[in-house]
DSSP file (Angstrom, degrees, kcal/mol; ACC not computed):
  #  RESIDUE AA STRUCTURE BP1 BP2  ACC     N-H-->O    O-->H-N    N-H-->O    O-->H-N    TCO  KAPPA ALPHA  PHI   PSI    X-CA   Y-CA   Z-CA
    1    1 A X              0   0    0      0, 0.0     2,-0.4     0, 0.0    25,-0.0   0.000 360.0 360.0 360.0 130.5   -8.7    2.6   11.3
    2    2 A X        +     0   0    0      2,-0.0     2,-0.4     0, 0.0     0, 0.0  -0.941 360.0 176.7-119.0 131.2   -8.4    4.5   14.5
    3    3 A X        -     0   0    0     -2,-0.4     2,-0.1     3,-0.0    19,-0.0  -0.996  30.8-114.3-131.1 133.8   -5.3    4.2   17.0
    4    4 A X        -     0   0    0     -2,-0.4     2,-0.7     1,-0.1    -2,-0.0  -0.376  26.6-123.9 -64.0 148.2   -4.7    6.1   20.2
    5    5 A X        -     0   0    0     -2,-0.1     9,-0.2    17,-0.0    -1,-0.1  -0.839  29.2-145.4 -92.5 112.3   -1.8    8.3   20.2
    6    6 A X        -     0   0    0     -2,-0.7     8,-0.6    12,-0.1     9,-0.4  -0.250  24.5 -94.4 -76.1 161.6    0.5    7.3   23.1
    7    7 A X  B     -A   13   0A   0      6,-0.2     6,-0.2     7,-0.1    -1,-0.1  -0.461  38.2-125.3 -68.4 143.0    2.6    9.7   25.1
    8    8 A X    >   -     0   0    0      4,-1.2     3,-2.7    -2,-0.1    -1,-0.1  -0.306  35.3 -91.6 -80.0 175.8    6.1   10.3   24.1
    9    9 A X  T 3  S+     0   0    0      1,-0.3    -1,-0.1     2,-0.1    -2,-0.1   0.841 127.9  61.3 -53.8 -28.9    9.2    9.9   26.5
   10   10 A X  T 3  S-     0   0    0      2,-0.1    -1,-0.3     1,-0.1     3,-0.1   0.559 115.2-117.5 -76.7  -5.6    8.7   13.5   27.3
   11   11 A X  S <  S+     0   0    0     -3,-2.7     2,-0.7     1,-0.2    -2,-0.1   0.381  71.7 132.6  93.1 -13.3    5.3   12.9   28.6
   12   12 A X    >   -     0   0    0     -5,-0.1    -4,-1.2    -6,-0.0     3,-0.9  -0.664  52.6-137.3 -82.1 110.6    3.5   15.1   26.0
   13   13 A X  B 3  S+A    7   0A   0     -2,-0.7    -6,-0.2     1,-0.2    -7,-0.1  -0.405  84.9  18.8 -66.4 147.9    0.5   13.2   24.5
   14   14 A X  T 3  S+     0   0    0     -8,-0.6    -1,-0.2    -9,-0.2    -7,-0.1   0.811  85.2 171.6  69.2  32.6    0.2   13.6   20.7
   15   15 A X    <>  -     0   0    0     -3,-0.9     4,-2.2    -9,-0.4     3,-0.2  -0.294  50.1-106.8 -72.1 165.6    3.8   14.7   20.1
   16   16 A X  H  > S+     0   0    0      1,-0.2     4,-2.3     2,-0.2     5,-0.2   0.813 121.2  55.7 -62.7 -25.4    5.0   14.9   16.6
   17   17 A X  H  > S+     0   0    0      2,-0.2     4,-2.3     1,-0.2    -1,-0.2   0.911 107.1  49.3 -68.9 -39.6    7.1   11.7   17.2
   18   18 A X  H  > S+     0   0    0     -3,-0.2     4,-2.2     1,-0.2    -2,-0.2   0.938 112.1  47.5 -67.1 -43.1    4.1    9.8   18.2
   19   19 A X  H  X S+     0   0    0     -4,-2.2     4,-2.1     1,-0.2    -1,-0.2   0.890 112.6  49.7 -58.7 -40.1    2.1   11.0   15.1
   20   20 A X  H  X S+     0   0    0     -4,-2.3     4,-1.9     1,-0.2    -1,-0.2   0.917 110.8  47.9 -68.3 -39.2    5.0   10.1   12.9
   21   21 A X  H  X S+     0   0    0     -4,-2.3     4,-2.5     1,-0.2    -1,-0.2   0.902 111.6  51.4 -70.9 -34.4    5.4    6.6   14.3
   22   22 A X  H  X S+     0   0    0     -4,-2.2     4,-2.3     1,-0.2    -1,-0.2   0.888 108.1  51.8 -66.3 -38.4    1.5    6.1   14.0
   23   23 A X  H  X S+     0   0    0     -4,-2.1     4,-2.0     2,-0.2    -1,-0.2   0.839 111.1  47.5 -62.3 -34.9    1.6    7.1   10.4
   24   24 A X  H  X S+     0   0    0     -4,-1.9     4,-2.1     2,-0.2    34,-0.4   0.883 111.0  51.1 -72.0 -42.6    4.5    4.6    9.8
   25   25 A X  H  X S+     0   0    0     -4,-2.5     4,-2.0     2,-0.2    -2,-0.2   0.929 112.8  45.9 -59.4 -47.1    2.6    1.8   11.6
   26   26 A X  H  X S+     0   0    0     -4,-2.3     4,-2.3     2,-0.2     5,-0.2   0.942 111.8  52.1 -62.8 -47.9   -0.6    2.5    9.5
   27   27 A X  H  X S+     0   0    0     -4,-2.0     4,-2.0     1,-0.3    -1,-0.2   0.849 110.6  47.2 -58.6 -36.9    1.4    2.6    6.3
   28   28 A X  H  X S+     0   0    0     -4,-2.1     4,-2.2     2,-0.2    -1,-0.3   0.841 108.7  54.9 -75.4 -32.4    3.0   -0.7    7.1
   29   29 A X  H  X S+     0   0    0     -4,-2.0     4,-2.0     2,-0.2    -2,-0.2   0.931 110.0  48.2 -59.3 -46.0   -0.4   -2.2    7.9
   30   30 A X  H  X S+     0   0    0     -4,-2.3     4,-1.9     1,-0.2    -2,-0.2   0.901 111.4  48.8 -68.3 -39.8   -1.6   -1.1    4.5
   31   31 A X  H  X S+     0   0    0     -4,-2.0     4,-2.2     1,-0.2    -1,-0.2   0.922 113.6  46.4 -64.9 -40.8    1.5   -2.5    2.6
   32   32 A X  H  < S+     0   0    0     -4,-2.2    -1,-0.2     1,-0.2    -2,-0.2   0.820 109.7  53.6 -72.7 -27.2    1.2   -5.8    4.4
   33   33 A X  H  < S+     0   0    0     -4,-2.0     3,-0.5    -5,-0.2    -1,-0.2   0.887 114.1  44.3 -66.6 -41.6   -2.7   -6.0    3.7
   34   34 A X  H  < S+     0   0    0     -4,-1.9    -2,-0.2     1,-0.3     2,-0.2   0.845 132.7  19.7 -73.1 -37.5   -1.8   -5.5    0.0
   35   35 A X  S >< S+     0   0    0     -4,-2.2     3,-1.7    -5,-0.1    -1,-0.3  -0.657  70.6 171.3-137.4  75.9    1.1   -8.0    0.0
   36   36 A X  G >  S+     0   0    0     -3,-0.5     3,-0.7     1,-0.3    -1,-0.1   0.728  72.2  64.8 -61.5 -27.3    0.5  -10.2    3.0
   37   37 A X  G 3  S+     0   0    0      1,-0.2    -1,-0.3    -3,-0.1     4,-0.1   0.484  78.4  84.4 -74.7  -3.0    3.3  -12.6    2.0
   38   38 A X  G <  S+     0   0    0     -3,-1.7    -1,-0.2    -6,-0.2    -2,-0.1   0.789  70.7  88.5 -76.4 -29.2    6.1  -10.0    2.4
   39   39 A X  S <  S-     0   0    0     -3,-0.7    16,-0.2    -4,-0.2     2,-0.2  -0.257  89.5 -96.4 -71.1 151.4    6.6  -10.6    6.2
   40   40 A X  E     -B   54   0B   0     14,-2.5    14,-2.8     1,-0.1     2,-0.2  -0.511  41.1-109.5 -67.5 136.4    9.0  -13.2    7.5
   41   41 A X  E     -B   53   0B   0     12,-0.2     2,-0.8    -2,-0.2    12,-0.2  -0.470  26.6-126.9 -62.9 132.1    7.5  -16.5    8.5
   42   42 A X        -     0   0    0     10,-2.8     2,-0.6    -2,-0.2    10,-0.2  -0.762  25.0-147.1 -87.3 121.7    7.5  -17.0   12.2
   43   43 A X        +     0   0    0     -2,-0.8     2,-0.3     7,-0.1     3,-0.0  -0.752  32.9 149.8 -92.7 117.0    9.1  -20.4   12.7
   44   44 A X        -     0   0    0     -2,-0.6     5,-0.1     1,-0.1    -2,-0.0  -0.977  49.7-131.1-145.5 155.6    7.8  -22.5   15.7
   45   45 A X  S    S+     0   0    0     -2,-0.3     2,-0.5     3,-0.0    -1,-0.1   0.786  85.9  87.6 -75.6 -29.1    7.4  -26.1   16.4
   46   46 A X  S >  S-     0   0    0      1,-0.1     3,-2.5    -3,-0.0     4,-0.1  -0.611  71.7-144.9 -77.1 118.6    3.8  -25.7   17.5
   47   47 A X  G >  S+     0   0    0     -2,-0.5     3,-2.3     1,-0.3    -1,-0.1   0.749  93.4  75.8 -50.8 -29.2    1.2  -25.9   14.7
   48   48 A X  G 3  S+     0   0    0      1,-0.3    -1,-0.3     3,-0.0    -2,-0.0   0.658  91.1  56.6 -60.7 -12.9   -1.0  -23.3   16.4
   49   49 A X  G X  S+     0   0    0     -3,-2.5     3,-1.7    -5,-0.1    -1,-0.3   0.375  78.7 132.5 -98.1   7.9    1.5  -20.7   15.2
   50   50 A X  T <  S+     0   0    0     -3,-2.3     3,-0.1     1,-0.2    -7,-0.1  -0.304  70.4  18.1 -55.5 131.1    1.1  -21.7   11.5
   51   51 A X  T 3  S+     0   0    0      1,-0.3    18,-0.6    -9,-0.1    -1,-0.2   0.260  88.4 134.0  94.9 -10.3    0.6  -18.8    9.2
   52   52 A X  E <   - C   0  68B   0     -3,-1.7   -10,-2.8   -10,-0.2     2,-0.3  -0.531  33.3-169.5 -82.3 140.3    1.9  -16.1   11.5
   53   53 A X  E     -BC  41  67B   0     14,-3.5    14,-2.6   -12,-0.2     2,-0.4  -0.899  13.4-144.7-130.0 157.4    4.3  -13.6   10.0
   54   54 A X  E     +BC  40  66B   0    -14,-2.8   -14,-2.5    -2,-0.3     2,-0.3  -0.952  18.8 171.4-121.6 138.2    6.7  -10.8   11.3
   55   55 A X  E     - C   0  65B   0     10,-1.3    10,-3.9    -2,-0.4     2,-0.2  -0.981  30.1-123.9-147.4 131.8    7.4   -7.5    9.7
   56   56 A X  E     - C   0  64B   0     -2,-0.3     2,-0.3     8,-0.2     8,-0.3  -0.520  36.8-105.1 -74.2 144.8    9.3   -4.5   11.0
   57   57 A X  E >   - C   0  60B   0      6,-2.1     3,-2.4     3,-0.7     6,-0.2  -0.531  45.0 -96.9 -66.2 127.0    7.5   -1.1   10.9
   58   58 A X  T 3  S-     0   0    0    -34,-0.4   -30,-0.1    -2,-0.3    -1,-0.1  -0.202 105.0  -1.8 -46.9 128.8    8.7    1.2    8.1
   59   59 A X  T 3  S+     0   0    0      1,-0.1    -1,-0.3    -3,-0.1     2,-0.1   0.363 126.0  73.3  69.8  -4.2   11.3    3.7    9.5
   60   60 A X  E X   +C   57   0B   0     -3,-2.4     3,-1.9     3,-0.1    -3,-0.7  -0.572  59.0 165.7-135.5  67.6   10.9    2.3   13.0
   61   61 A X  E 3   +     0   0B   0      1,-0.3    -1,-0.1    -5,-0.2    -3,-0.1   0.616  66.5  70.0 -65.1 -17.0   12.8   -1.1   12.4
   62   62 A X  E 3  S+     0   0B   0     -3,-0.1    20,-3.8    -6,-0.1     2,-0.4   0.622  91.6  74.7 -79.7  -6.7   13.1   -1.8   16.2
   63   63 A X  E <   - D   0  81B   0     -3,-1.9    -6,-2.1    18,-0.3     2,-0.4  -0.845  69.6-159.3-106.9 141.2    9.3   -2.4   16.2
   64   64 A X  E     -CD  56  80B   0     16,-3.7    16,-3.2    -2,-0.4     2,-0.6  -0.959  11.2-142.9-127.7 135.7    7.7   -5.6   14.7
   65   65 A X  E     -CD  55  79B   0    -10,-3.9   -10,-1.3    -2,-0.4     2,-0.6  -0.837  13.0-159.4 -92.9 119.9    4.2   -6.3   13.5
   66   66 A X  E     +CD  54  78B   0     12,-3.2    11,-2.9    -2,-0.6    12,-1.6  -0.882  33.2 143.9 -99.2 121.2    3.0   -9.8   14.3
   67   67 A X  E     -CD  53  76B   0    -14,-2.6   -14,-3.5    -2,-0.6     2,-0.3  -0.874  37.9-142.7-146.9 170.8    0.2  -10.6   11.9
   68   68 A X  E     -CD  52  75B   0      7,-1.7     7,-3.0    -2,-0.3     2,-0.2  -0.986  31.4-105.7-138.8 151.2   -1.5  -13.4    9.9
   69   69 A X  E     + D   0  74B   0    -18,-0.6     2,-0.3    -2,-0.3     5,-0.3  -0.536  39.8 175.2 -75.8 137.2   -3.2  -13.3    6.5
   70   70 A X  E >   - D   0  73B   0      3,-2.7     3,-2.1    -2,-0.2     2,-0.3  -0.874  48.3 -67.8-134.0 167.6   -6.9  -13.5    6.4
   71   71 A X  T 3  S+     0   0    0     -2,-0.3     3,-0.1     1,-0.3     0, 0.0  -0.390 122.7   8.5 -55.6 117.9   -9.4  -13.2    3.5
   72   72 A X  T 3  S-     0   0    0     -2,-0.3     2,-0.3     1,-0.2    -1,-0.3   0.495 135.6 -25.8  87.0   5.7   -9.2   -9.6    2.2
   73   73 A X  E <  S-D   70   0B   0     -3,-2.1    -3,-2.7   -41,-0.0     2,-0.3  -0.966  86.4 -49.2 167.0-142.4   -6.2   -8.4    4.2
   74   74 A X  E     -D   69   0B   0     -2,-0.3     2,-0.6    -5,-0.3    -5,-0.2  -0.888  27.0-134.2-125.8 160.1   -4.4   -9.2    7.5
   75   75 A X  E     -D   68   0B   0     -7,-3.0    -7,-1.7    -2,-0.3     2,-0.6  -0.974  24.8-145.9-110.6 117.9   -5.1   -9.7   11.1
   76   76 A X  E     +D   67   0B   0     -2,-0.6    -9,-0.3    -9,-0.2     3,-0.1  -0.718  18.8 179.8 -86.1 122.2   -2.7   -7.8   13.2
   77   77 A X  E     -     0   0B   0    -11,-2.9     2,-0.3    -2,-0.6   -10,-0.2   0.839  60.8 -21.4 -85.3 -43.4   -1.9   -9.6   16.4
   78   78 A X  E     -D   66   0B   0    -12,-1.6   -12,-3.2     2,-0.0     2,-0.5  -0.978  42.6-137.8-163.6 160.7    0.5   -7.3   18.1
   79   79 A X  E     +D   65   0B   0     -2,-0.3     2,-0.3   -14,-0.2   -14,-0.2  -0.963  41.6 176.7-124.4 113.6    2.9   -4.5   17.5
   80   80 A X  E     -D   64   0B   0    -16,-3.2   -16,-3.7    -2,-0.5     2,-0.4  -0.769  37.4-110.3-118.6 154.6    6.1   -5.3   19.6
   81   81 A X  E >   -D   63   0B   0     27,-0.3     3,-2.5    -2,-0.3   -18,-0.3  -0.753  36.5-123.4 -77.4 136.0    9.4   -3.9   20.3
   82   82 A X  T 3  S+     0   0    0    -20,-3.8     4,-0.2    -2,-0.4   -19,-0.1   0.668 108.0  62.4 -57.7 -22.9   11.9   -6.3   18.8
   83   83 A X  T 3  S+     0   0    0    -21,-0.2    -1,-0.3     2,-0.1   -20,-0.1   0.588  86.2  99.1 -82.1  -9.5   13.7   -6.7   22.1
   84   84 A X  S <  S-     0   0    0     -3,-2.5     2,-1.7     1,-0.1     3,-0.2  -0.125  95.2 -90.3 -69.0 172.0   10.6   -8.2   23.8
   85   85 A X     >  +     0   0    0      1,-0.2     4,-2.1     2,-0.1     3,-0.4  -0.617  51.7 178.4 -82.6  74.4    9.9  -11.9   24.4
   86   86 A X  H  > S+     0   0    0     -2,-1.7     4,-2.7     1,-0.2     5,-0.3   0.873  71.2  53.8 -59.3 -48.9    8.1  -12.3   21.1
   87   87 A X  H  > S+     0   0    0      1,-0.2     4,-1.8     2,-0.2    -1,-0.2   0.912 112.1  46.2 -53.2 -43.7    7.4  -16.0   21.3
   88   88 A X  H  > S+     0   0    0     -3,-0.4     4,-1.9     1,-0.2    -1,-0.2   0.885 113.6  47.5 -65.3 -41.8    5.6  -15.6   24.6
   89   89 A X  H  X S+     0   0    0     -4,-2.1     4,-1.9     1,-0.2    -1,-0.2   0.818 109.6  52.5 -77.8 -31.0    3.6  -12.6   23.5
   90   90 A X  H  X S+     0   0    0     -4,-2.7     4,-1.6    -5,-0.3    -1,-0.2   0.931 109.8  48.8 -62.3 -40.7    2.5  -14.2   20.3
   91   91 A X  H  <>S+     0   0    0     -4,-1.8     5,-3.3    -5,-0.3    -2,-0.2   0.898 111.2  51.8 -68.4 -37.6    1.3  -17.2   22.3
   92   92 A X  H ><5S+     0   0    0     -4,-1.9     3,-0.9     3,-0.2    -1,-0.2   0.840 106.8  51.7 -60.8 -38.8   -0.5  -14.8   24.6
   93   93 A X  H 3<5S+     0   0    0     -4,-1.9    -1,-0.2     1,-0.2    -2,-0.2   0.841 112.1  47.7 -69.8 -32.7   -2.2  -13.0   21.6
   94   94 A X  T 3<5S-     0   0    0     -4,-1.6    -1,-0.2    -5,-0.2    -2,-0.2   0.382 115.4-117.4 -91.3   8.7   -3.5  -16.4   20.4
   95   95 A X  T < 5 +     0   0    0     -3,-0.9     2,-0.6     1,-0.2    -3,-0.2   0.846  57.7 160.7  56.3  41.5   -4.7  -17.3   23.9
   96   96 A X      < -     0   0    0     -5,-3.3    -1,-0.2    -6,-0.1    -2,-0.1  -0.824  42.9-115.0 -87.0 125.2   -2.2  -20.3   24.0
   97   97 A X        +     0   0    0     -2,-0.6     2,-0.3    -3,-0.1    -1,-0.0  -0.297  43.6 166.6 -63.5 142.2   -1.7  -21.3   27.6
   98   98 A X        -     0   0    0     -6,-0.0     2,-0.5    -7,-0.0     5,-0.0  -0.878  42.9 -77.9-143.0 175.7    1.7  -20.8   29.1
   99   99 A X    >   -     0   0    0     -2,-0.3     3,-2.2     1,-0.1     4,-0.5  -0.695  29.7-144.3 -75.2 121.6    3.4  -20.8   32.4
  100  100 A X  G >  S+     0   0    0     -2,-0.5     3,-0.9     1,-0.3    -1,-0.1   0.779 100.3  63.3 -62.0 -25.6    2.9  -17.6   34.3
  101  101 A X  G 3  S+     0   0    0      1,-0.2    -1,-0.3    -3,-0.0    -2,-0.0   0.689  99.2  56.0 -67.5 -15.6    6.5  -17.9   35.6
  102  102 A X  G <  S+     0   0    0     -3,-2.2    -1,-0.2     2,-0.0    -2,-0.2   0.573  80.3 120.4 -93.3  -5.3    7.7  -17.6   32.0
  103  103 A X    <   -     0   0    0     -3,-0.9     3,-0.1    -4,-0.5     2,-0.1  -0.358  63.7-125.5 -54.9 130.9    5.8  -14.4   31.6
  104  104 A X        -     0   0    0      1,-0.2     3,-0.1   -19,-0.1    -1,-0.1  -0.304  33.9 -85.8 -71.1 159.3    8.2  -11.5   30.7
  105  105 A X        -     0   0    0      1,-0.1     2,-0.2    -2,-0.1    -1,-0.2  -0.229  56.3 -95.2 -52.6 152.2    8.4   -8.3   32.6
  106  106 A X        +     0   0    0     -3,-0.1     2,-0.3     3,-0.0    -1,-0.1  -0.572  56.5 153.3 -73.3 138.5    5.8   -5.7   31.5
  107  107 A X        -     0   0    0     -2,-0.2     2,-0.1    -3,-0.1    -3,-0.0  -0.963  51.0 -75.9-155.4 164.5    6.9   -3.1   29.0
  108  108 A X        -     0   0    0     -2,-0.3   -27,-0.3     1,-0.1     0, 0.0  -0.396  34.1-157.8 -68.4 143.2    5.1   -1.0   26.3
  109  109 A X        +     0   0    0    -29,-0.1     2,-0.2    -2,-0.1    -1,-0.1   0.776  65.9  56.2 -87.4 -28.4    4.2   -2.9   23.2
  110  110 A X              0   0    0    -30,-0.1   -29,-0.1     1,-0.1   -30,-0.1  -0.656 360.0 360.0-112.1 163.2    3.8   -0.2   20.7
  111  111 A X              0   0    0     -2,-0.2   -90,-0.1   -90,-0.1    -1,-0.1   0.502 360.0 360.0 -66.8 360.0    6.1    2.6   19.3
């Protein structure tokens, strides 16, 4: 799995902090793929959200992995900061139509 290393707050690409967070995200992906039922069920009234789970990133608990179980592992839908509008972004990841006026302000999705 290859992931781009984003810039840190200091603007330096590939900083030690970015590498550390990437390692933790990947470690959490591997753990979830091995034990997909460990994440919290995403509770929603709409049946289109069935099977979706949320799990914090190891050592970066403010970030949440939104995923669902598939044969042989998991499908990661998004990695989000926990303060984001998670219901709206999950719907967007699943291509569920929504009102544009309900769209949250843009902010980075990943650690």
